[in-house]
N, C-alpha and C positions, 0 to 999 in steps of 0.2 A: 434221774436224770434229766428228764423232762422238768420237773420243779426247777432244778438247780438253774438250768437254762432261762427260764422264764423267770424265775425271781432276780439271775444277772441281768435279763433284758429290760426288767422294770425300773433297777435300780440304776442301770445305763441311761434310761429315758429321762429316769426323774434327772440324774446329773448332765442331762443336757437341756432340762427346764422342758422338757418335751411330755411331763406327766400329767396327770389331769387337774384341771387347774378348780379350785377350791369355789365353793360358792359364795355369792357375795352375800353379805350382811341382809336384814330383812328390811329396814331403812335405806340402804343404800343400792338396792338391786331394783327392779321393776317395779315393784308394789311402792315402795319409798319415793320413786320418782311421780308414779301416780297419786299419791297424797297431795306433793307439793303442785302438782299440777291441778288437783282438785281445789284445792286452796286459791289458787290463784284465778282459775276460770271462775269460780264462784264470787270472789271480791271482783273479778271485772263485772260479769253482770250483777254486783250488788251497786257497782259503779253505773251503770246504764238505768238504772233502777232511781239510784241516788239525786238523778238533775232531773225528772220532771217532779220527784218525792221532795226536794226542798225548795223547788219553784211554787209547788200546792201550796206549800208550808208557808213561804212568802205571801202569796196571794191570800190565804186563810188571815194571818196576822193582820196585814193591811187591810182587808176588810172588816175585821173585828172592831180597830182604831177608826174606821168610818164609821160604822152602825152607832158607836159608844157614843161620838164626836154628834150624829146626826140625830140621837136622841135629845143629846144634850140641847143641840138647834132648836129644835121642834118647841123645846120646853122655853127657851130663850125667847123664839121668835112670837111665842104668844102672850110675851109680858109686854108687847107693843103697847103704847109709844114710851115706856117707862125704856130707862138704859140700866143694866148690869153693872151694880157696887164694882169695884176695881178689885177687892178680895174676891168677890164670887167671879169674875172671868180668871184670874188666876189659880182659882181651885178646879174650874172646868178644863183649863189647859195645861194643869198638870194631873190630873184623872185623865186626861185622853191622851197626853205624853204629844202633846203637840204645841206650837207656837201660834197656829194664827188657823181661827174658824169662821170660816163664811158659808154663806146660807144665797143660793141662787135661787128666785121664786119669782115667776111670772115675767121673766127675762130682766129681773134685777138682781142684783148680788148687793147683799149686807154682811158687813163686818159684823159678826156678834162676838167675839173675841180677840183679844191679841197683845203679845208682850214681844220685845226684844226683835222686831220686824228686821228679818235678814235682807241684806242687801241685795242679794242675787240669789236667785232657783237654780241648781245644778239637772236637775231632772224632775218631769210631769210624767203622772202615770195616769191613764183613766181606766179603772176598775170595770167599766161597764163591755169596753171593749179592748179586750188586750189578747193578741194570737199566743197560743201556747208556744212558739219557738219563742217569741220577743219575753215573754215570761221568764222562758229556763234562762236568757242571754241575760235580763237584767238580772235575776237570783243571781247565778256566777258573779256577776259585775259585781253585786253589793258583798258578795260573800268573799272575795277575792284582793277585790279595791274599793270594799266600801267603806264607812268613818268619818264623821266630821261633814258630808255634805247635805246641802237642801233638797229638799225634794217636796214636790207638790204631787196631792193625789185628789182623786176627786171622782164621782159615783153618784148615781139617781139614789133618793130614799124610797124604798120599796120599789111598789110599782106606779108611784105618783111622780109627776112632771119636775119635783124639785130635785135640788142636785144640792150636796154636800162637799165641801173644799178643805181641806188639809193642809197647813204648811208646816211641816217638822224635819228633824235631821234623821238618819237613817243609823245613829247609832246605837240606838234600843231593837231595830229591827235585826242588824247583822250580829249585835250579842246572842241573841235567839237562834240566829241562824247557825252561828258556830255550835251552840248548843245541842241544837239537834242534828248535828253533822256530826257529832262529838258519837251520841245517843246513836247514831246509824251506823257509822263505823264500826263502834263495838259489837252492834246488833250483829252486823255483816258479819265480821271477823267470828263471831259465835257459832253462826250458820253455817258459815264454810267449815271450821273445823268439824261440827257436828257432821256436815255430811261428806266431809272428806273421809273421816272416822268411819261411818258406815261403810262407805264406798272401799275404803282400805280392807273393811275385816271381809266385805262382799268378794272383792277383787280375790284377795289372799285363799278365800276355803273355794272359790269356783275356778279359778286361772291359776294365781301364784302357788298353791301347795302342787296341783295336779303336774306343772311343769316344772318342780323343785324334784318331783317324785320321780318323772319321767327323766329330769337330768344325772339323780342317784341312779337309777338302774342303768342307763349307757356307762356312766363311770364306772360302776361295780362290774358289769357287763366286758367291758374292754378290758378288766386288770386280768379277768380268768374268763375267757368268751365259752372255753369250754365245761363250764361248771351251769348243769341246770339249773341249779338253785338260782342261780344269777340272771334267768329269762325274767322280764317284768311280768306281771301277774296285772290283766290288762279286768277290768268291772266291767258290765254291761249294759252302762249308762248310755244315753244317746248322744252325749255332748260330743263338738269335734276335740277336745282334747282325750275324750274317751276313745273315738274313732282311731285315732292317732298313736294312743296307747295299745290299741288290739293290732293295729299295722305294724307297730313294734315287735310287739310278743312274736308275728307272726318272722319277722323279719329276722330277731335273732335266734328261731327257731331254725330257719330257713340256715342262716349263717354256721348255727353250732353243726347241722347235718353236712353244711359243706368243708367243716373244719375238718370233720371226724372222716367223712371221706377223702380228703387229701390226705389225712395222716394214715387212712389205709393204703390209699397209694403209695405213701412215700415208703410204709413198710412192706406193700407188697414188690416196688421197685427194688428194693434191697435185695429182698429174696430173690427174687427173679434174677437179678444180677448175680447173686451168688451160684442160681443152680444154672445158670446162663454159662455162667466161665467154665464149669466144669462141662456141661453140655457142649458146648463148642470143642472140647478138648477129645469129647468120644466120639462127633461127626466127622471132626478131623481124622481121626483113627477108621472112622469107616469110609471116609473117602481114600484113605489108600488102599484099602482092603478091594473098593469098588471098584478100584481102576483096574486092579488084575480080572477083574471081567471081560473085559474085552479084547483078552488073549484065549479066553475061552473059545473052542471053534463051534458049543452048539447055538442054530440059528435060535432058538428061541430065546436063551441067554445076549446073543448078541441084537434082540431086535429091543428088549427089556435094559441096557444096558445106559445108552445113552439116555434113556428117561430118567433112571436111577441114578446116574452122576448129576444132572441136571437141578435134581430133587434134593439130592445132596448137596451141591453147590448151592442152592437157594437157603436150605436151612441153614449152614453155616453161613451165608451171609445175612441172613435174620439174625442170628444170635449177636455179629457183630453191632448191627444196628440195634438192637436192645440194649446194649451196653452202650452205646451213642447217646441213645433215647434218654438212659439214664442222668445223663451230663449235661444235655441240650434238648435237643428236636430232633424232626425227621430231618434227615440231610435233603439240600435243597435235589430237585430233580435231575436228574442227566439227561434232558430231553434229545430225541433222535427219532428219523420218521419210521416205522411199523407197519406191517400189515397187520392189522387186529383180527383176523380169520386165525394167524397164526397162534397168536396169542391165547384166544379163546381154544383153543384146540388143547395146547397145553393145561390150562382150567379145566377141560375135559377130562385130560388123561390123570391129572391128579386127583379129582374126585372119584376116578374110578368107579364109575356108579354099577353095579352087579345087574345085569338085565332081568335076574329074576326077581329084582325089588318091584318089578312095576314103575321105576319113575324113568319118563322119556326126557331125553334133553335134546333139544333143538337149537341148532346152532343157522341161525339166518343172518349172519354176518356177509355178504359179497366177499368175494374176493380181493377186490380191487380198492375197496377201503383202507386206505392208510392214516393212523392217527400218531401226530406229533407229539411223545412223552418220554414217559422214564418206564422203559420194560417192565422192572423188575416192580415198581411202586404202583404201576395200573394193573398189572396180574395181582397184586395183593388186594385190590380194590375188588376186580372182579369175583376172584375166588371167593373173599368175605362174604359177597352177599349170594353167590352160588351155592357157598355151603351151607347157608342160611337157609336160604329155599331147599335145599337136599332136606339139612337134619326137620325141618317142619312139614316138608312131604312125606317124611319117612315114618313120621309119627302120625299120619294123617288117614282114614280111614275112605280108601277109593271110590268106595258107596255114597258115602257124604258127596261127591260131584260130581256130578253129570259129563265132566270134562275130562276127568280121567286126573292123573299125577304126573304134571309136565312143567319142566325149564324151559323156557325161551329165552334166547339170547339173541336181541338185534341190534345194527348197527345202520346208521346212515350219515351222511357230510353234506352239510348243508354251508355252502361258502367255506369259510375257516373254521366252522366248528363241526364236532362230530360227537354226534347224538347215540348214546349205548342205551340200551333199557334191557332190563332184567326183569323177566316177568315168571310169576307161578301161578300154579292153579291150587294152592294150599288153603288152608284155613284164615290167611289173613291176620294182621296185626292186632294184637289186642288195643283197648284203648289207652292203656297204663304205658304199652311201650308205644303208642303215636305220641302221647303228650310229652313224653322223654327220649324223643326217636335216637337223638345224638348225644345223649348223656350216660359218662359209666359208670357200671352198675346198678343204673335205674332204665334204661331204656333195651332191657333185652325181652325177646318176645317168647321165651321160652323158660322154665323153671330149670335153674342152677346155671343160665348163661349170666355174662358180667356186661355183654352191651360193649365193648372194647372193640369190635369187629367193626363196625359203626360208627365209632367215634374215629378209629384209623384210619377207616377209609373216606371218611368226610374229612381229614386233616390233609389226606394225600392229594385229593382232589383237590382241594381250595390252595393247595403247591401249585398247583398246574394253572392256576388262574379261573377254575372252573366250578361247576356247581353238582352239589347230586342233592336230589330229593324224593320224597314218595308221593306217587301219582295216585290218584283216585281213579278208582276204572268200576265200571257198571258190573263187571262179574268178581266172582269169587277170587280171595288169590290176593300176591302183592306183587307191586310193578315200583321199584326204581328206576330214577333216570338219571344218567350221568352225562354231561354236556365240557367237553374238554377242548378250549379254542388251541389256536395255531399260534406259536410263538409270533411274535410283530418283524418282519423282516426290515433290516434296515436298506436304505439304498445303494450303499454301497457292496453289501453282501450282493444284494438282487443282480446290479450290474456285473460281480465277481462271476457269477452263476450264468448269466447271461453271455 
């Protein structure tokens, strides 16, 4: 039946579009985005490197032309006062790729070779003193807007005081810069692709694959959380994802235990409801028969009959509340002011501690202390705690404690809050019970206990807007403190009472 319900729920979830979402493909998920981002970022880095690189290439090209012209100029200068033939000048200009070659020496400038003198010069460049930023700016200008422009380039010859000067067009320079840019682009693209693939493989191995494994485990676990084989098997490495995997394993194991406990609670609630239904009928019959005890003339019977009737009435009330609890939760407190000492006396009577048991019950509640509460619910709280203390003391060897075996119930009022203390001199609560103090089936201090008493007590106290907690004490035993505040009084109620 459970399998059919789960299958129906799963199919309904898929029909509603709430089923597990499929994992994205490898290149469309996080790893694919990392791959393209790596390519883009490497290309951006290459662009930042390309600008000074192409500027350096341009400067080297111009220096090569200047050095070639300088070598030719020195040779031509050594032939003075003879003049070079026109054919030799043309060959020299063709070899250097220039239109004009001039040599400046001893403060005078001499034209060594010239042809087709341009009407104007568009730009001038001094290779001896060119800042880096200016060089990059000139390189970009030549690369994007060059072609057909005339430029004048000059610089020193070695360490001498002679200067060589060239006039040429930038067509050949721009052509070499375009070839260099194309080569740099292809090289950058290749480097970025290789880097991206290496990063892609490394990221997939170190991060994407573990994340996908975690995601698949969560999807599989969500489909059948009660299956122990669906729990994530974490490794023992030290990475962040390995730590997350171990936390996921612990969380899934805790969730499985919680689901198992809830299933046990559901089964237990169904069984208790069935038993409780029949028990209520039996108690109702016992109530009818106990009513006749009031007609018996025996003084002993007359003294115990009211207590017996109240006990049976309280048991009938409990059975009704248990049936209601299976459908909702505890009923809201029906609060009124009562004397706490009388309520504690009823708890003492119900416990019926045998004087020969050697367990002392001390009632230290002043007679004038009143508490604003639901008497039945607070009775259950105090009775549960006192019964736990009695059961702990009943199995406790009195010789192990110099204080004997004693249960003490005390209370006092501070302003609008009543503080109730239930203390015993028993062996105290074990560590496991302290860690799971108000957890059903886990917070019991004795073998075979369910821990439901403390869970019920805490729920009832919280319904009153109060608190309940375990108090650390220097001596042996266990001490609980309950604090119940009065209900706030509206101004109209106060005026009506006044």
